[in-house]
N, C-alpha and C positions, 0 to 999 in steps of 0.2 A: 510276193513276199508271202510267208506263212499266213495261212490262217489269218487274214487280214479283219474278215468279220467274223462272228459266230460258227464253226463249222454247223453242218446242217446234214442230219442221215440217218440212218436203219442201222440197228444194232440186233442180232440176232436173239439175245438173252434172254428177255422178257417173254418170248412165245415160244423158243425152242431149248432155252437151258442150254448143255452142253451137249445137247443131241441135234444140231442144225446139220444138215445135210448139202451138199452140190446143188440138187433141184431145188431146194426152197432158198438157198440164195440167187439162184440164175431168176427164179419166177418172182421173186423180191424185186429185185433189179430190173427186170421187166416193167414191172408195176412202175415203179419210182422214174423210170426212165420216160414211160407213157404220159403218166399221171402227175407228175410232180418236181421233175427237173427243172421247167419254164418257170419255176418258184423257187431256184435256187437252192434243192434239196441234190445233193449229190455225192455223199458217202454212203459205203455198204460193207458194212463192216461184220467179219465172222466172229464170233465169240468164242471162248474159252472151252479148252480142252479138241480143237479141231484135229489134233494127234492122238484120240483115243478111240481106238475102233470100237468100244462095246459100249462108249455113251448113249444112254437112254434117256435121260431126263434130266431136271435142275441139279441131281445129287450127284455126285461123284463116286467113283468105284476107287475106293481107296489102294493105294501103292500096287495099281494095276501097270501092267506093260504099255509104254508109249512108244508111237513111231518116232526112231529118232536116227540120224546118218551116223557116219564114222566120227564127225567132229562135234557131237554133244548137244546138235541143234534137232529139236523138235521138228517133225515133217508131216504133213496133212495124213490122215487115216484114207487108205486108198478104196476101201469098202464105202465112207463115206463121202469122198471127193474121189472119183473115178477119175477125173483129168490128170489129177496129182501122179498116177502112174509113170514107172519108168525113170523116176527122181525129178517129175517137173515141177513138185511143190506145186503154188498157187499161181504159178506163173499162167498157164493156160484160164484160169478163173478170172484172174486179174485184167488179160487180154478181151476176155468178154464182157465184164464189166466195163471197161474203158471201150469199147467198139460200140456201147450204149450211149457214150459222152459222161458217163461217171466215173468215181474213183473208190479204188477197191483199199479195204483197212482191215486187220487181224487184230486181236487179241493176242497176247501173251502174259505168262506170269514173270515177276519179277525171278531172275537167276538162274541157275543152271539144275539140268534134271537130276534129279534123286540116282534115276537108274544109270546116268551116266558117270556120277561119281561112285557108284557101287561097281560098276562096269572098267572106271578108271579110261576114259577115251580118250580121244585124244582133242586137242583145242586147235583150229586153223589158225597159222600164223605166228604159234607159240610153240616150244616146246614141252612148255607145261602140260599138263595132262587137268582132267577133270576135278580129280579129287584133291589134288594140290592146289585149285584156285575157289575151291568149294569153301564156305561160311557155313560148317554144318551144323552150328546151335543157331543160325538164321533160317527159319523155317516160319512157313503160313501155319494159322491156326486152324483154318478150315479147308485147307488144298494138300494134299500128301504129293505133289509131284516135283517139287523143287527144293534144295536148298539155295541159300544166297548165296552171292559171289563176294570173296575179299578182293576187292579192287586195287589194294596195296599191293598184291600179288602183280608180278609181270605180265602173266596170263591171263588177269581179270579183264583190262580193258580188248585183250586182243577178242577175248571171247565175245564179249559185247559187239567189238566191231565185225568179227564174223557173221553175227547174227543180222545185222542192219545190212550188210553186206548180199547176204542170201536174199533179204525181204527187197532191199531195192533190185535184185534181178529177178525178182517174181515181179515185179510193178507196182506194191506195197505204195498205198498213198497216206495212208493212219497207222500210226500203231496204238493200242490200249494196251499198258502197261499195269498189270493188277499187282496186287499186294505189295504197295509201293507209298501211296499216299499218305496214308495213315500214320505209319511208323516213321515214313520220311528217314531211309537212308541214305542221307546225303550223298557219300561215294558214289553209291547206285546210279542215283537220281545225274549225277554229273558224269557218270562214264556212261549212259543211255545216250543224253543229251550230246556227248560227243563224239560217238557211234555214228548218230545220225547226220551230225555235221562232216564225219568220214566217209559217209556212204555215195555220196554224189547225187543225192535223190531227194527232193524236198519231202519229208514225212512230217504230217502232224504227232504230235507226241499228247496223249492223253495218259494222264495219271487216275490212278483208282486204288482201292476206293476210299472214302470219305470219312470222317469229315476230316479235310485237312485244318492243318493249325494255323492259325493267323499270323502264328511267329514266324512260320516259313513263308510268308506271301511274296517277298522279296527275291529269295532264292527261285521260288516256281515262276515268277513272272522272268526271271531270266533262263530258265531251263525248258521250260513247258509251254503249250498252248493252252491247255486247258488241264482242268484239275478237281477231282470232286469234291465237293463242299458238304457232303451226307453218306450215309450208308448209303445202300442199296435202297432206291426211292420205288414205292408201290401202290398202290391205288386206294390209299386209306386217305380219311380225310385228316386224323392228326398229323400224319407226314406232310401235306400240303399245309396246315396250318403252322407248321414249326419252321415250315421253308421260307417263312416270310421273315423271320428273325436270322436265320444264313442268310438272307439277301441282302438285306440293312448291313450286317456285318462285312459282307463280301463285295458289294456294289463297286467300292471307290478302288476296287484293284481289277478291272479289265480294261483293256487299252491295247496301242500299238507301240512300236517302237518300230526303226527301219528295216528291221529285217522280220518281224513276226508280230503275231498277236498271240494277247494271252487273256484268257476268259476263264473264271470262276463256273463251275461245272455243277447245276442242280440235276446233273443225272436224268438218265431216260424218260421217255414221255410214254407211262403205260394205258394207252389208248386202243381202242379196236379189241381184236382177237388176243389174248394173250396167256399164259400155261396152256399153248395148245396140246401140249405132251400129254398131260391129263385130261384134257376135256376140249378138243375144238370147237364147241359151241361156248365157251366162257368167256368174256368179255368183260371189260373194264369195269370194275365197282365204283369207279367215280361216276357222278350226276353229270349231266349235260353242262349243268352252270360251273360244277367244279372243275371239269375239263377245259371250261373258258377262264377261270379263273386260274388254273394252272398253265397255261399256254400266254397269257396276260402278263403272268410276273413272269414267267422265265423270257419273255421278248423285251418287258422293260429294263430288266435286270441284265441283259444281254449275255444270257448263258446260253451254251450250244443247245441245241436240238437236236436228239436222237430218238427217231421213234423206238417204241418198243414192242408195239403190234405187229403179229403179220398182218401187211400192207394189200395182201391177196383176197382178205377178207372185209375190208374199209366199207363203211356205208356212207350216206351221202352226209350225216353228220360229221360225221369222222374226217372226213374229206376237208371239210368245211372248215376245220381248226388248222389245218396246213395248207389251203390252198388261199389263203386271204393273204393278196400282195401288199396292202395298207399294213398290216400287222407284222410281216417279214420287213417291213419297210423299218419298223420302229427297232427290229432287231438289227438291222443291220447298218443304220443311217442316222444312229441317237448316239447321244453322248451324256453323260454325268447324270446319270440314272440314281434317283435315292429318294427316300420316304419323305413326303411334308409331314405326314402325320399319322400316329396310328391312338386310339381311343377308344377304352374300353371302359363299357360303366355295365352295371348288372345284368343288364338285359341286354345290350349290343356292342357288337365292336366294329370300329369303321377304320379303314385305312386308306391312305392315297399315295401314288408317286408319281415323280414329275421326272420327265428327261428333255432333252433339247435336240430338234433337229438339225443334220448338218446344215441343210438347205436354210434353217432359220425356221422360228415358230416352236410351240412346245407340245409335247406327248404328256396327258395327265390319264391316269388309270385311276380308280375308284374301287375300292372293295369292301364288299360286306363278308367279315368273318365270322358275325353271328349267327344265330340260329333262326331269325325271325325276319321276315322282308322288312329294307330301311331303307331311309334317304340316306344317302351320302354326297355331301357337298365340300367342294376344296375352292378356297380364293386364291384365284391368280394372279402371279405375283407382277406383271406390269398390266396397265391398262383396264380399259372396262370391256373395249369390245374386240369381238373375235367372231372368227368364222370356224365354228366345228363340224367336225368330222366325226362320228360314231364308226369305229373301225369295225365293229362286230356288226352292228345293223344295217350299216353302208346309206345311213343318211345322213344330210346336212343340214344344219341351222346356224341363227346368230344367237351369237350371247352378248348381253349390252350392259350386265350387271356385274360384272369382272369375277362372276360364280358359274364355275361348272357342277350340275349333279344329275342324279340318277336313284331313282329306286331300285334297289337290287333286291334278289330273294337271296334267301340264306346262301351262302359259300358263292355267292355271284361277283360278277365284276364288269366293267364297262372302260372301254378305252378311247382317247378321243385323240385327235390331230387339232391342234388350234393355232390359226393363222392372224395375227393381228391385222383389224381394219381399222 
């Protein structure tokens, strides 16, 4: 089954933008294999513009020349990914990641390169050309690389089939498709999903950026494994605060079919060193309490977890966010997550979520969304007596009055595994 549980991995965007290199990817893959693989972390994803030789930051060089093959397909820039030389593409890098027991992913933009359209290059498996299948009125408003594809044209599906045939030959396990989730061009979503089925390899399909529209939920669940419920998420409290409302709306839309899992995606975790292109000493602006709140919400709502910071610069606290086996159990082995309450007064705001373990028992998360330390309490739905395991503090206690409580700092969280006794 593809994505039976929410995917867990690392993505290069938060720390390197468009300028990620092969050396950086290998170093982060090495770190994951040595320190995080045993906890379920497995995807190593190269984000945007790996085909752009001059990329140097989070900003794009508009209308610059891209690396492309004769069939209108973008190829890795060899100056940044040396192992891609001689037409090998990402196959050598994927092979290296696989040798570590991990999985390899890439980012692509929806559509066909404008460069291919202007040069009117060929489409593999079709007599049509790039210019003939392009939807030139369908463009991304923040990146100039691509035109949309007219999937009503005979060559439209052939183009996407040729892309994923190439990615499968490289050994790609995960593809993040950008400029597709928010506007949601249904025909292209379906063409991409069909191309993955045609390629003969299990590939996780991730759609960005958000916010996705709730009215597309059922279609998303049929055709994708994860989709963004937010625009790019960064290390600002207002964005984390707003995620609680998004999580409440989307939490009922996660689960599995006989063939695949489908997971609303709250976006990457901006933890550790980020924005390293600008200052390698720059670290997340989230406080430690806010980082615990973020991980707690992501895990109980069962969002995919994609690390945004450069792992090679992680400290002990950052690692404690990611190697907590009991927290990852919440992500992978609970269901029916939903809010119990959210109460806002003049000077406090409290929230609680609940989910059920597959093996039995309850998971309760308490959140202080206010600006002062406060006590947050939740009345448990069944019985009075529980054995209570504090997942962050790794302590155990007994509950005899049917209530779980914690005194939480501002923007803080607690999460518990409860077993009836």
